[in-house]
C-alpha positions, 0 to 999 in steps of 0.5 A: 293276344301276350307278354311274358315279362310283366313285373309282379302284375304291375305292368298292365297286361295288355298288354298288349298285351299288352298287351295289351292296335288300330282305326277306320273313316268318317262316314260312320259304321259303314265307312270305306264303302266301295264296290267291295262293301257288303252293302253294295256287293252281296256276300256269297254263302261260304257253303259253296266253298270248294264246290264251284270252279272259282277264279284263283284268289290271293289274300294277305293275312298279317298277325303277330306272336311267338314262333309257336303261334306262327307254326299253329297259324301256318297249319290252320291256314293250310287247312283253310286252303284245303277247304277253299282251294281257289284261295291262297293266303299270304301269311305274315307274322311280325314280332308283337312289339313291332305290330302296331307300328307296322300296321300304322305304316301299312294303313298310311301307305294304303297297303292294309292286309286283307285280314289282320289282328286287331284289338282293344284301343286299335279296334276302336280307332280303326273302326271309327276311322273306316279302316275296318269292313262292316262284316255284319251282312257277311256274318248274317249269311254264313252258316258258321255263325250260331249266335247262341254258340259263341261267347258273347263276351268275345263277340261284343268286343268287336261291335261298333255303333259309330261312337262306342265299342260293345254295341252295333254291327260287327267289325271283327271276329274273335281270334280268341277269348283269353282267360288270364289264369293263376298257374302254380308248380305242383311239385314245389307245393308238394315239396314244401307240404303246402296245399294247392290253391283252390280252383273255385273262386272265392275259396282261396284269399290273398291271406292264403296266397301270402302264407303259401308264398312265404313257405315257397320262397327259398333263400338258401344262403341268406343273401336276400336274393332267393333262389326260388320265389313264392309268387311273381307277376301278380296281376294288379288288375286282379287285385284291384277288381277283387277288392272292389276298385276300378281304374275308371268309370267309363259311363262317366269318364271318371278315373278312380285310382285314388279311391281306397279300394284301388290303392289298398290293392295296389299296396298289397301287390307292392308289399309282396316284394317290399314287405314280405319278400316273396316276389321278385323286385325290379332288379331281380325281374330284370335279371330273369323275368317271372315267366322264365323263372316259372318255366325254370322251376324257380317260381311257385305261382305265376299267371298264364293264358291258354296260349301258354299251353304248348310251352307248358306241356313241355315242362319237366314238372307238374302244374295246374291252374287255380282261381285268382285269390280273392280279396279278404275284404270282399270275398270276391275274385277277378281277372282280366279276360283278353281277346284279339280279333280278326278284322277285314280291310274295308279296301280289300279287293276280295272281301268274301274270301277275306271274310271266309278266312276270318270266319274259318279261323274264328268260327269254323268247327274244324278250325276251332278244333285244330286251334285248341288241340294245338294249344292256342286258345279256348274254343270260341264255340261254347259247345266245343269248349264245354265238351271235347275241350274239357276232355283233353288229356293234357294240362291243365287238369282243372281247365274248368277254371278257363271257362269260369273266368270267361263266364263268371269273373273275367273282365275286359282289360282296362283299356279295351274301351278307350281309344286313346291310352295316354292316361293309362300310359301315365300310370304305368310309366310312374307306378315304379314309385310304388313298386320301388317303395319311394311312395305309398300307393295312397300318395301315388294315386292321389298324385297321378289321378288328376294327370290321368283324368286330364289325359283321358278327357283330352284323348277320349271325350 
Protein backbone atom coordinates (compact mmCIF):
# COMPACT_ATOMS: atom_id res chain seq x y z
CA UNK A 1 0.00 0.00 0.00
CA UNK A 2 2.25 4.03 -0.86
CA UNK A 3 2.54 7.60 -2.11
CA UNK A 4 5.70 9.65 -1.88
CA UNK A 5 4.25 13.09 -2.45
CA UNK A 6 2.43 13.74 0.76
CA UNK A 7 2.73 17.40 1.86
CA UNK A 8 3.90 17.80 5.43
CA UNK A 9 1.70 14.97 6.58
CA UNK A 10 -1.33 16.97 5.52
CA UNK A 11 -2.46 14.81 2.68
CA UNK A 12 -4.13 11.74 4.20
CA UNK A 13 -1.99 8.79 3.57
CA UNK A 14 -3.66 6.23 2.33
CA UNK A 15 -3.32 7.20 0.90
CA UNK A 16 -3.89 4.93 -0.72
CA UNK A 17 -2.25 5.10 0.26
CA UNK A 18 -3.42 6.28 0.07
CA UNK A 19 -3.28 5.63 -0.20
CA UNK A 20 -4.76 5.23 0.90
CA UNK A 21 -10.31 0.28 -3.46
CA UNK A 22 -13.54 -2.13 -3.76
CA UNK A 23 -16.94 -4.44 -3.27
CA UNK A 24 -19.28 -7.77 -3.25
CA UNK A 25 -23.26 -9.31 -3.21
CA UNK A 26 -26.53 -9.06 -1.50
CA UNK A 27 -26.61 -12.63 -0.23
CA UNK A 28 -24.57 -11.92 2.89
CA UNK A 29 -21.03 -13.00 3.72
CA UNK A 30 -21.25 -15.93 1.36
CA UNK A 31 -22.54 -13.85 -1.52
CA UNK A 32 -21.55 -14.93 -4.98
CA UNK A 33 -22.15 -18.61 -4.17
CA UNK A 34 -21.62 -20.97 -7.09
CA UNK A 35 -19.94 -24.24 -7.82
CA UNK A 36 -16.74 -22.36 -7.06
CA UNK A 37 -17.86 -21.36 -3.57
CA UNK A 38 -16.00 -23.17 -0.78
CA UNK A 39 -19.36 -24.07 0.79
CA UNK A 40 -20.26 -26.10 -2.29
CA UNK A 41 -16.84 -27.23 -3.42
CA UNK A 42 -14.61 -28.40 -0.61
CA UNK A 43 -11.11 -26.95 -0.90
CA UNK A 44 -8.24 -29.35 -1.32
CA UNK A 45 -5.16 -29.36 0.89
CA UNK A 46 -2.29 -27.41 -0.64
CA UNK A 47 0.13 -29.93 0.86
CA UNK A 48 -0.45 -32.04 -2.24
CA UNK A 49 0.89 -29.26 -4.47
CA UNK A 50 3.40 -30.59 -6.92
CA UNK A 51 2.92 -34.23 -5.86
CA UNK A 52 -0.05 -35.22 -8.07
CA UNK A 53 -0.41 -34.86 -11.81
CA UNK A 54 -2.86 -32.00 -12.26
CA UNK A 55 -4.46 -30.33 -15.24
CA UNK A 56 -2.72 -27.06 -16.21
CA UNK A 57 -4.44 -23.99 -14.82
CA UNK A 58 -3.97 -20.31 -15.63
CA UNK A 59 -5.08 -17.64 -13.15
CA UNK A 60 -4.92 -13.87 -13.34
CA UNK A 61 -3.40 -11.71 -10.61
CA UNK A 62 -3.57 -7.91 -10.61
CA UNK A 63 -1.83 -5.48 -8.29
CA UNK A 64 -0.28 -2.05 -8.32
CA UNK A 65 2.95 -0.45 -7.27
CA UNK A 66 6.19 1.07 -8.45
CA UNK A 67 8.60 -0.72 -10.82
CA UNK A 68 10.56 -2.14 -7.88
CA UNK A 69 7.44 -3.74 -6.41
CA UNK A 70 6.60 -5.20 -9.80
CA UNK A 71 10.04 -6.83 -10.02
CA UNK A 72 9.65 -8.26 -6.52
CA UNK A 73 6.30 -9.83 -7.32
CA UNK A 74 7.58 -11.26 -10.57
CA UNK A 75 10.20 -13.11 -8.51
CA UNK A 76 7.65 -14.26 -5.95
CA UNK A 77 5.30 -15.51 -8.66
CA UNK A 78 8.16 -17.45 -10.26
CA UNK A 79 8.75 -19.15 -6.91
CA UNK A 80 5.02 -19.93 -6.61
CA UNK A 81 4.93 -21.46 -10.10
CA UNK A 82 7.93 -23.61 -9.20
CA UNK A 83 6.10 -24.88 -6.12
CA UNK A 84 2.80 -25.32 -8.00
CA UNK A 85 3.99 -26.41 -11.48
CA UNK A 86 0.49 -26.93 -12.86
CA UNK A 87 -0.39 -23.25 -12.28
CA UNK A 88 0.54 -20.37 -14.57
CA UNK A 89 0.01 -16.88 -13.20
CA UNK A 90 -0.79 -14.04 -15.56
CA UNK A 91 0.42 -11.01 -13.59
CA UNK A 92 -0.63 -7.42 -14.28
CA UNK A 93 0.69 -4.42 -12.37
CA UNK A 94 -0.97 -1.06 -12.96
CA UNK A 95 0.02 2.39 -11.64
CA UNK A 96 -1.47 2.98 -8.16
CA UNK A 97 -3.44 6.00 -9.34
CA UNK A 98 -5.20 3.93 -12.00
CA UNK A 99 -5.89 0.80 -9.97
CA UNK A 100 -9.25 1.70 -8.44
CA UNK A 101 -10.80 2.75 -11.75
CA UNK A 102 -9.36 -0.34 -13.44
CA UNK A 103 -10.93 -2.62 -10.83
CA UNK A 104 -14.27 -0.85 -11.12
CA UNK A 105 -14.23 -1.37 -14.89
CA UNK A 106 -13.29 -5.05 -14.59
CA UNK A 107 -16.01 -5.70 -12.01
CA UNK A 108 -18.70 -4.02 -14.10
CA UNK A 109 -17.63 -6.03 -17.16
CA UNK A 110 -17.50 -9.33 -15.26
CA UNK A 111 -13.76 -9.75 -15.83
CA UNK A 112 -12.47 -9.68 -12.27
CA UNK A 113 -8.95 -11.16 -11.86
CA UNK A 114 -8.76 -14.37 -9.85
CA UNK A 115 -6.54 -12.64 -7.25
CA UNK A 116 -6.20 -8.90 -6.71
CA UNK A 117 -5.18 -6.25 -4.22
CA UNK A 118 -7.84 -4.87 -1.94
CA UNK A 119 -7.80 -2.69 1.13
CA UNK A 120 -9.60 -0.15 3.27
CA UNK A 121 -12.93 1.15 1.95
CA UNK A 122 -12.68 -0.97 -1.19
CA UNK A 123 -12.47 -4.14 0.89
CA UNK A 124 -15.60 -3.06 2.78
CA UNK A 125 -17.52 -2.33 -0.41
CA UNK A 126 -16.35 -5.42 -2.26
CA UNK A 127 -17.08 -7.77 0.63
CA UNK A 128 -20.53 -6.25 1.08
CA UNK A 129 -21.32 -6.55 -2.62
CA UNK A 130 -20.28 -10.21 -2.90
CA UNK A 131 -17.28 -9.60 -5.16
CA UNK A 132 -14.92 -11.39 -2.77
CA UNK A 133 -14.78 -15.12 -2.09
CA UNK A 134 -15.24 -16.19 1.52
CA UNK A 135 -11.92 -17.99 2.01
CA UNK A 136 -12.49 -19.12 5.61
CA UNK A 137 -13.00 -22.79 4.73
CA UNK A 138 -9.89 -22.78 2.54
CA UNK A 139 -7.91 -21.19 5.32
CA UNK A 140 -9.22 -23.69 7.86
CA UNK A 141 -7.75 -26.53 5.80
CA UNK A 142 -4.40 -25.08 4.80
CA UNK A 143 -1.35 -26.08 6.78
CA UNK A 144 0.17 -22.67 6.07
CA UNK A 145 -2.05 -20.83 8.54
CA UNK A 146 -1.09 -20.87 12.20
CA UNK A 147 -3.31 -18.26 13.89
CA UNK A 148 -0.89 -17.50 16.70
CA UNK A 149 1.92 -16.81 14.24
CA UNK A 150 0.30 -14.17 12.04
CA UNK A 151 -0.21 -10.57 13.09
CA UNK A 152 -3.79 -10.27 14.31
CA UNK A 153 -3.58 -6.57 13.48
CA UNK A 154 -3.24 -7.56 9.83
CA UNK A 155 -5.66 -10.48 9.64
CA UNK A 156 -8.55 -8.59 11.23
CA UNK A 157 -8.50 -6.04 8.42
CA UNK A 158 -9.91 -8.70 6.13
CA UNK A 159 -12.72 -10.06 8.27
CA UNK A 160 -16.33 -9.28 7.42
CA UNK A 161 -19.44 -10.40 9.29
CA UNK A 162 -21.98 -9.20 6.76
CA UNK A 163 -22.30 -5.68 8.12
CA UNK A 164 -18.92 -4.48 9.37
CA UNK A 165 -15.22 -5.00 8.92
CA UNK A 166 -13.01 -6.46 11.65
CA UNK A 167 -15.05 -9.49 12.73
CA UNK A 168 -16.41 -12.61 11.06
CA UNK A 169 -14.98 -14.79 8.31
CA UNK A 170 -11.93 -13.91 6.26
CA UNK A 171 -12.42 -12.51 2.77
CA UNK A 172 -8.79 -11.69 2.18
CA UNK A 173 -5.25 -12.26 3.41
CA UNK A 174 -2.76 -9.54 4.28
CA UNK A 175 -0.29 -8.66 1.58
CA UNK A 176 1.51 -6.81 4.31
CA UNK A 177 1.18 -4.88 7.50
CA UNK A 178 2.78 -1.50 6.91
CA UNK A 179 4.20 0.40 9.88
CA UNK A 180 4.69 4.07 8.92
CA UNK A 181 7.99 4.95 10.59
CA UNK A 182 9.90 8.19 11.22
CA UNK A 183 13.10 8.15 9.17
CA UNK A 184 16.08 10.50 9.46
CA UNK A 185 19.33 11.28 7.67
CA UNK A 186 22.07 10.41 10.16
CA UNK A 187 24.74 12.25 8.18
CA UNK A 188 22.83 15.55 8.38
CA UNK A 189 22.34 15.07 12.12
CA UNK A 190 26.06 14.40 12.54
CA UNK A 191 27.04 17.46 10.51
CA UNK A 192 24.75 19.67 12.62
CA UNK A 193 25.88 18.07 15.89
CA UNK A 194 22.31 17.09 16.74
CA UNK A 195 21.49 13.95 18.75
CA UNK A 196 19.52 11.27 16.90
CA UNK A 197 15.79 10.82 17.59
CA UNK A 198 14.96 8.04 20.04
CA UNK A 199 13.73 4.68 18.81
CA UNK A 200 11.74 4.31 22.04
CA UNK A 201 8.19 5.64 21.92
CA UNK A 202 7.59 8.62 24.20
CA UNK A 203 11.22 9.63 24.69
CA UNK A 204 11.38 12.21 21.89
CA UNK A 205 8.64 14.85 21.82
CA UNK A 206 7.35 17.44 19.37
CA UNK A 207 9.48 19.99 21.22
CA UNK A 208 12.61 17.88 20.72
CA UNK A 209 11.78 17.40 17.06
CA UNK A 210 11.19 21.11 16.51
CA UNK A 211 14.44 22.07 18.21
CA UNK A 212 16.33 19.61 16.02
CA UNK A 213 14.49 20.72 12.87
CA UNK A 214 15.50 24.34 13.40
CA UNK A 215 19.17 23.35 13.57
CA UNK A 216 18.79 21.14 10.51
CA UNK A 217 17.10 23.75 8.30
CA UNK A 218 19.68 25.54 6.14
CA UNK A 219 19.08 28.71 4.11
CA UNK A 220 22.56 29.65 2.94
CA UNK A 221 21.64 32.76 0.94
CA UNK A 222 18.88 33.97 3.25
CA UNK A 223 16.25 34.14 0.50
CA UNK A 224 13.64 32.36 2.60
CA UNK A 225 13.89 29.25 0.44
CA UNK A 226 16.01 26.79 2.41
CA UNK A 227 18.32 24.46 0.52
CA UNK A 228 17.76 21.95 3.31
CA UNK A 229 14.71 21.45 5.53
CA UNK A 230 14.52 19.89 8.96
CA UNK A 231 11.32 17.90 8.48
CA UNK A 232 8.84 17.16 5.70
CA UNK A 233 5.55 15.31 5.18
CA UNK A 234 4.86 15.24 8.91
CA UNK A 235 1.96 12.89 9.52
CA UNK A 236 -1.19 14.69 10.64
CA UNK A 237 -2.65 11.38 11.82
CA UNK A 238 0.37 10.83 14.03
CA UNK A 239 0.05 14.29 15.54
CA UNK A 240 -3.70 14.00 16.14
CA UNK A 241 -3.60 10.54 17.69
CA UNK A 242 -0.54 11.32 19.81
CA UNK A 243 -2.34 14.37 21.16
CA UNK A 244 -5.36 12.30 22.18
CA UNK A 245 -7.53 13.38 19.26
CA UNK A 246 -9.66 11.41 16.83
CA UNK A 247 -11.07 12.01 13.39
CA UNK A 248 -14.16 9.96 14.19
CA UNK A 249 -15.69 7.73 16.82
CA UNK A 250 -16.79 4.79 14.68
CA UNK A 251 -18.89 3.32 17.49
CA UNK A 252 -21.21 6.32 17.43
CA UNK A 253 -20.41 7.64 13.95
CA UNK A 254 -19.45 11.04 15.39
CA UNK A 255 -16.89 13.17 13.52
CA UNK A 256 -14.59 14.76 16.13
CA UNK A 257 -12.25 17.05 14.21
CA UNK A 258 -13.58 20.15 15.97
CA UNK A 259 -12.30 19.08 19.39
CA UNK A 260 -9.22 20.78 20.96
CA UNK A 261 -6.99 17.71 20.87
CA UNK A 262 -7.49 17.55 17.10
CA UNK A 263 -7.21 21.18 16.07
CA UNK A 264 -4.24 21.85 18.37
CA UNK A 265 -2.37 18.99 16.70
CA UNK A 266 -3.34 20.22 13.25
CA UNK A 267 -2.08 23.70 14.08
CA UNK A 268 1.21 22.22 15.29
CA UNK A 269 1.71 20.53 11.92
CA UNK A 270 0.77 23.69 10.00
CA UNK A 271 3.12 25.82 12.11
CA UNK A 272 6.11 23.68 11.15
CA UNK A 273 6.01 25.76 8.00
CA UNK A 274 3.87 28.80 8.80
CA UNK A 275 5.61 29.78 12.01
CA UNK A 276 8.87 27.87 12.28
CA UNK A 277 9.83 27.57 8.58
CA UNK A 278 11.41 24.15 9.13
CA UNK A 279 9.16 22.31 6.66
CA UNK A 280 8.44 22.99 2.95
CA UNK A 281 5.34 24.98 2.13
CA UNK A 282 2.99 23.92 -0.66
CA UNK A 283 4.88 25.88 -3.29
CA UNK A 284 8.17 24.26 -2.30
CA UNK A 285 6.49 20.85 -2.12
CA UNK A 286 5.15 21.24 -5.65
CA UNK A 287 8.63 22.15 -6.88
CA UNK A 288 10.16 19.09 -5.19
CA UNK A 289 8.19 16.66 -3.05
CA UNK A 290 9.43 15.57 0.36
CA UNK A 291 10.35 12.07 -0.78
CA UNK A 292 12.64 13.44 -3.48
CA UNK A 293 14.15 15.92 -1.04
CA UNK A 294 14.93 13.13 1.40
CA UNK A 295 16.59 10.80 -1.10
CA UNK A 296 18.53 13.80 -2.45
CA UNK A 297 19.89 14.49 1.04
CA UNK A 298 18.04 17.80 1.37
CA UNK A 299 15.61 16.78 4.12
CA UNK A 300 16.66 15.61 7.57
CA UNK A 301 13.45 13.94 8.82
CA UNK A 302 10.72 12.27 6.82
CA UNK A 303 8.49 9.15 6.89
CA UNK A 304 8.89 5.70 5.39
CA UNK A 305 7.23 2.32 5.15
CA UNK A 306 9.01 -1.03 4.86
CA UNK A 307 8.35 -0.99 1.10
CA UNK A 308 10.78 1.96 0.83
CA UNK A 309 13.72 -0.16 1.96
CA UNK A 310 15.05 -1.22 -1.49
CA UNK A 311 15.35 2.39 -2.64
CA UNK A 312 16.78 3.52 0.68
CA UNK A 313 19.39 0.75 0.63
CA UNK A 314 20.87 2.53 -2.40
CA UNK A 315 21.14 5.95 -0.74
CA UNK A 316 24.63 7.49 -0.50
CA UNK A 317 24.10 8.56 3.12
CA UNK A 318 23.40 6.84 6.43
CA UNK A 319 19.83 6.73 7.71
CA UNK A 320 17.75 5.05 10.37
CA UNK A 321 14.24 5.04 11.81
CA UNK A 322 12.86 6.31 15.12
CA UNK A 323 9.58 6.42 16.99
CA UNK A 324 7.26 9.20 15.91
CA UNK A 325 7.64 12.19 18.25
CA UNK A 326 5.30 12.17 21.25
CA UNK A 327 2.89 14.96 22.07
CA UNK A 328 4.20 16.91 25.07
CA UNK A 329 0.57 17.21 26.17
CA UNK A 330 0.04 13.46 26.56
CA UNK A 331 3.47 11.85 26.46
CA UNK A 332 2.05 9.45 23.86
CA UNK A 333 3.04 8.69 20.30
CA UNK A 334 1.13 7.07 17.46
CA UNK A 335 1.31 6.44 13.75
CA UNK A 336 -0.72 4.66 11.15
CA UNK A 337 -0.38 0.98 10.41
CA UNK A 338 -1.29 0.40 6.82
CA UNK A 339 -2.19 -2.82 5.09
CA UNK A 340 -3.12 -4.06 1.66
CA UNK A 341 -4.67 -7.46 1.12
CA UNK A 342 -4.99 -10.25 -1.41
CA UNK A 343 -8.56 -11.16 -2.29
CA UNK A 344 -9.96 -13.96 -4.43
CA UNK A 345 -12.79 -13.30 -6.83
CA UNK A 346 -16.08 -14.96 -5.91
CA UNK A 347 -16.41 -15.80 -9.62
CA UNK A 348 -12.99 -17.39 -10.05
CA UNK A 349 -13.11 -20.60 -12.06
CA UNK A 350 -10.09 -21.84 -10.12
CA UNK A 351 -10.71 -20.83 -6.51
CA UNK A 352 -8.31 -23.38 -5.02
CA UNK A 353 -5.38 -22.26 -7.15
CA UNK A 354 -6.30 -18.62 -6.60
CA UNK A 355 -6.35 -19.19 -2.86
CA UNK A 356 -3.04 -21.06 -3.08
CA UNK A 357 -1.45 -18.02 -4.72
CA UNK A 358 -2.87 -15.61 -2.13
CA UNK A 359 -1.75 -17.91 0.68
CA UNK A 360 1.74 -18.32 -0.79
CA UNK A 361 2.19 -14.56 -1.06
CA UNK A 362 0.74 -13.94 2.40
CA UNK A 363 1.56 -16.96 4.58
CA UNK A 364 4.07 -19.30 2.97
CA UNK A 365 7.43 -19.30 4.76
CA UNK A 366 9.38 -19.31 1.51
CA UNK A 367 7.29 -16.49 0.06
CA UNK A 368 7.52 -14.40 3.23
CA UNK A 369 11.28 -14.89 3.39
CA UNK A 370 11.75 -13.74 -0.19
CA UNK A 371 9.39 -10.86 0.45
CA UNK A 372 11.32 -9.39 3.36
CA UNK A 373 14.74 -10.14 1.87
CA UNK A 374 13.74 -8.20 -1.23
CA UNK A 375 12.70 -5.32 1.01
CA UNK A 376 8.98 -5.43 0.33
CA UNK A 377 7.54 -5.78 3.83
CA UNK A 378 7.79 -6.87 7.43
CA UNK A 379 6.99 -10.61 7.47
CA UNK A 380 3.38 -11.49 8.23
CA UNK A 381 4.77 -14.46 10.19
CA UNK A 382 5.53 -13.30 13.73
CA UNK A 383 8.36 -15.74 14.44
CA UNK A 384 10.10 -14.72 11.22
CA UNK A 385 9.58 -11.01 11.95
CA UNK A 386 10.96 -11.33 15.46
CA UNK A 387 13.78 -13.65 14.35
CA UNK A 388 15.62 -13.55 11.05
CA UNK A 389 14.04 -10.28 9.89
CA UNK A 390 15.60 -8.55 12.90
CA UNK A 391 19.00 -10.00 12.01
CA UNK A 392 19.20 -8.51 8.53
CA UNK A 393 22.48 -6.73 7.82
CA UNK A 394 20.74 -3.94 5.91
CA UNK A 395 19.07 -0.78 7.21
CA UNK A 396 17.28 0.30 9.18
CA UNK A 397 19.54 -0.48 12.09
CA UNK A 398 16.74 0.01 14.62
CA UNK A 399 14.24 -2.13 12.72
CA UNK A 400 12.64 -3.00 16.06
CA UNK A 401 10.72 0.24 15.50
CA UNK A 402 8.72 -1.50 12.77
CA UNK A 403 7.64 -4.20 15.22
CA UNK A 404 6.91 -1.68 17.98
CA UNK A 405 4.53 0.13 15.66
CA UNK A 406 2.76 -3.12 14.75
CA UNK A 407 2.47 -4.29 18.36
CA UNK A 408 2.15 -1.10 20.39
CA UNK A 409 1.25 2.21 18.82
CA UNK A 410 0.28 1.71 15.20
CA UNK A 411 -3.33 2.33 14.22
CA UNK A 412 -5.40 1.60 11.11
CA UNK A 413 -5.64 4.56 8.78
CA UNK A 414 -8.69 6.72 9.37
CA UNK A 415 -10.81 5.43 6.48
CA UNK A 416 -10.07 1.73 7.07
CA UNK A 417 -13.57 1.06 8.47
CA UNK A 418 -15.51 3.47 6.28
CA UNK A 419 -17.05 2.26 3.02
CA UNK A 420 -17.75 5.77 1.72
CA UNK A 421 -14.91 8.28 2.09
CA UNK A 422 -16.49 11.50 0.89
CA UNK A 423 -16.44 12.84 4.44
CA UNK A 424 -12.63 12.55 4.55
CA UNK A 425 -12.31 13.81 0.99
CA UNK A 426 -14.05 16.99 2.09
CA UNK A 427 -11.51 17.46 4.88
CA UNK A 428 -8.48 16.87 2.65
CA UNK A 429 -9.75 19.01 -0.19
CA UNK A 430 -10.22 22.00 2.07
CA UNK A 431 -7.35 21.59 4.54
CA UNK A 432 -5.11 23.85 2.44
CA UNK A 433 -6.89 26.74 4.16
CA UNK A 434 -4.91 25.79 7.25
CA UNK A 435 -1.68 24.80 5.53
CA UNK A 436 -1.61 28.14 3.68
CA UNK A 437 -2.43 30.13 6.82
CA UNK A 438 -5.78 31.41 5.52
CA UNK A 439 -7.61 29.96 8.53
CA UNK A 440 -6.61 28.71 11.95
CA UNK A 441 -7.03 24.99 12.54
CA UNK A 442 -9.62 25.79 15.20
CA UNK A 443 -11.77 27.84 12.84
CA UNK A 444 -11.35 25.44 9.95
CA UNK A 445 -12.35 22.35 11.90
CA UNK A 446 -15.37 24.14 13.35
CA UNK A 447 -16.43 24.99 9.81
CA UNK A 448 -15.75 21.61 8.20
CA UNK A 449 -17.06 19.29 10.94
CA UNK A 450 -20.79 19.69 10.13
CA UNK A 451 -20.09 19.05 6.44
CA UNK A 452 -18.04 15.97 7.25
CA UNK A 453 -20.74 14.67 9.58
CA UNK A 454 -23.41 15.12 6.94
CA UNK A 455 -21.36 13.26 4.33
CA UNK A 456 -20.46 10.45 6.73
CA UNK A 457 -24.08 9.95 7.76
CA UNK A 458 -25.19 9.93 4.12
CA UNK A 459 -22.60 7.44 2.92
CA UNK A 460 -22.10 5.14 5.90
CA UNK A 461 -25.26 4.90 7.94
